[in-house]
N, C-alpha and C positions, 0 to 999 in steps of 0.2 A: 247095638252101639248107642251109647248115651251121648247126647250133645251137651257140651259144656261151653257156656258163654262167659267170656271175661271182658271186663271194661276197665282197662288200665287208666290210671290218672296221669295227668301231665307232670305232676310233681308230688312227691311224697316225703314227709319228714318222719324219720325214725329216731326215737330217743331210748337209750338204755337197752338196746337189743343187739345180741351178737349175731343172731340169724334172722334174715329177712325172708318172710314167706309171702305167698301170693296175696293173701288178704291184706297185707300191709300196703300194697301198691295198686290193688285192683278189686273191683266188685266182681263176684262170681255168682252165676245162676246155673243151677242144674238140679237134678234129683237130690233131695236133702242129704242122703248119705254121701253121694258122690261130691256134692258141693262142699261138704265139710272136709272131706279128704283133699279136694283140690285147693281149698283155701289154706291148708296147712303145708302145702308143698314148698320146700325150701328153695329159694332162688339164689341167694348169695350169703356169704359169711362176712360180716363187717370186721371181725377180729376185735371188737370193742374199741375201735379207733374212729375218731371223727374223720369224715370224708364225704365226697360226693361221687356217686356211682351212676352209671347209665344202664338201665335194664330195658331191652327191646322186647317187642312182642314175640320175636323168635325165641328169646331166652325163656319166656313164660310158656310158650307152646312146647318147647323141648322138655322143660322140667315137668310139666303136667303129663305129657304123653309118656315120659319115662316112668313116672310114678303110677300113672293110671293107663296102662296100655289097653288099646281097643276102644278108646273113647275119642270123639272128635271135638277139637277145641276151635271155637269161633271167636274172633276178636270183634268187639263192637265199641272199642274205645280208641285211645291213643296208640300210636306206633312205638313211641319211646317214652320212658318215664325217668325223670331225674330223681334219684333217691339221695336225700340229704341225711346223713347219719350223725347223730350226736351221742357220744358215749354216756353222758349224764345230762339230766335236765338242767338248764341254766338257772342259776340262783336269781331269785327275785331281788331286784335292786330298785325299789320304789323311788328313793331319793334321787339316784342318778337318772332314772327314767323321767321323772318330773322336771329335773334340771335341764335335760335335753329338750323336752317339750317347751319349756320356758324360753330357752335360747333360740330354738327354731321359730317359735311364735314371734319373738322379738324381731328376728331377722325378716320374717315374712311381712309383718305389719310395717316395719320401717321401710322395706323395699316398696310395698304397695303405696304407702303414704308418699314416698319420694316420687314414685311414678305418676301418681295423680297430680301432685303439686307441680311437677315438671311439665306435664301435659297442659295444665291450666295456665302456667306461665308462658309456654310456647304459643298457645292459641289465644293468649290475652283475654281470658274469660272475664277478668275483672273489668276490663274496658268494655267488653260486650255487655255485661250486666249494667254498667253505668249508662250505656247507650239505651238499653231497654227501659231503664228507669226514666230517662229523659223523654223517650218516645211516648211511653204509656202514662207517665205521671206528670210530664211537663216540668220536671225539675232535675237538675244534675246534682248528684251527691257522690261523695267519694266511696262510701260503703252502703250500697243499696240492700239493706238487710231483708227487705220485703221480698227480694228475689234470691238473695244468697241462702237464706234459711230454708225455703222450700226446695231449692236446688240441692242443698246438702242432704236433706231428708230423702229426696228422690234418688240421689246417688246411692245412699246407704240401702234403700229398699231395692234398687236395681241390682246391687251386688248380692243381696240376700236371695232374691229370686233367681239370679243367674246361677249361684252356687247351690241353690236348693237346700240350704241348711240355715237354721237359726237356733242358737243356744243348744246345739247338739241334736236337734230334732229335724227330721227330713220333712220338707213341705209337701212334696209329691213323691210318688213311688218311682219316678224316673231316676236313673243313675245321674249323679252330679258330674259336671265336666272333669273334676279332679278324679273321681272314681273311674271315668272312662279313660283318662290319660294314664292312671296308675295301672289299670288292667292292660292297656296297650304296652306300657313299659314292662310289666311283669312278663307278658307274653314274649316280647322281644328278648328279654333276659333269658328266659327259659329256652327259647330257640337257640340263642347264642351258646348257652351252656351245653345243650344237646349236641350242637355242631362241634363244639370244642372237644367234648368227651368222645364223640364218634371219630374224630381225627386222631385223638390219642390212642384209641383202641386199634385203629387201622395201622398206626405206626408200630404199635406193639406186635401186631400180627405180622407186619412186614419184616420186623426185626428178628422174628423167630426163625 
């Protein structure tokens, strides 16, 4: 008996394929000949139509054992895989893409600018800086640039260090707060999709 190890992915995107096979959604490890045969085992037919499907490890094990009887299949990955099927590769729309980036960037920068100015207004930072200037320099001025300018530079540097990026380059190897939040969001979305597809399959089975 040959041991076959499969490591399904959490999410798989399939483009332009009618038949989804094991290697499309999972990594396979076994003896070379057995591995090649296992990778080519068909799991589902998309019909050439866009859609989202749920493939569980049970489906993978059943398909492999049916095609390769007498072999043991061990799962070392995810229990369920969300398979997103696209009949054709999406056309590149560079103009639309850059327009979306520009609009989103404008919204983000405007929102961040508004939030910072609102915070400074609520906390009366201008008055505080005027007080600092009077305390340390013995003179009250309306716009203490000697404090405002270093503070503005420090604020910008603090934002750069916090988000761990500058001009498209990563400062350290640690993931940025945005990357952490995006990873958490994607995981929550995938879990919600899996749960929704599982419920839909249960309804279909109950309706039979």
